[in-house]
N, C-alpha and C positions, 0 to 999 in steps of 0.2 A: 629248397637248398636251403640248409642251416649253416648258420654263421658262427667260427668260435672267436670269441674275441682276441686272443694271441695272435693267433695261426692266421685267422683269414685279412685279408685286405678289406678294409671297408672303404676306403676310399669310393670307386665304383658308386655305392650304394649313395652314399650321403652329395653326392655331387651331381649323382640322378636332376635334372632338370624338375621344377619342382618342389623338391625334397628340402624344406628348410632346416630340417635338425632329424637327429634320430628320437624317441621316447624313449624316456630313462631314469632309473630308480638312482638319483644319486653318478654317479662314473658307468654304472652299466645298466647296459640296454636294456631295454622291459620285451620279454620272448611275447610272441605271438603264438596261442594256439589252432594245432592245425586246424581243428573246425571252424574256428572266424576267417585261416589263408581261403579254406576252400567255398564255405558263404560267398568270399568277398569273388572269388571268382568267377563260381556260378552266377553271380551276380551281375557282370562283366559280359560273360556270354549272353544273356539276354540283353543287352541296352544294344539297338539298332547301331550300326554305325550310316552317315550318310555320306551318299557317295562324293567320289571326291571332286574337286573343282580343277578346271586344265587349265592354262596363263592363258588369258586373252576371253575366258567367258564373261558373258556378260549377266552381269547382278545387282538388286536392289537393296539397298541400304534400305534397311526398315525400323532400327531403333539409332537413338544418341542424334546428337547435331546435324551432322548430313540425312537423317532419314529425307525417306522421300527420293532421293540424288539415286540416276543408273550411274552405276561405277564397271572398271573391268578390272576382271580377278588379275594378280599378278603369281602371288606364291603366300604360299604360309607362313607365317612368323613364331614359329613353338605350335603346340598342339592348340591351341583356344583362339590364336590371331590370326590374321588375314593383313594382306596389305594389300592395296586398291588403288587404280590410280579414278580420279575423278578429275570432272572440269570443273572449274573457277576462274573465272573472271578471262575464260576463253584460255585458259591455261590448263594443259593438264598436273596436277597436284598428286605426288606422292603420298598416300593416308596407311597406319594400322588401326586396325581395329577390331572387336572379339566378333568372333567366329559368326556368334548366334547373331551379331547384328544385319546381317546380308541373307537373301534371299538370291536363287539363281533363279534369271528368267525362263522362263517354259516357252 
């Protein structure tokens, strides 16, 4: 999809989660060659996506300060973070951690 600077609405693109700003030269956005876009699409298609976690599913924290603790998956918090319940001092506490720091219990 090609956007025209003075005609199209760029707000949805700029407000996309993870987009800090558009690459530009001065006030003009930098054009991206079609070949590069196609290469990126091919790479994305080759990345296996892990199966989704379900609320209430048991996980183990594998990295960070809570390493080794069992937890209960509550929800996704964006694409790369999760909300978990862990037990600390005999209380359940909600924590947000990177998705890559946990592993589903087999």
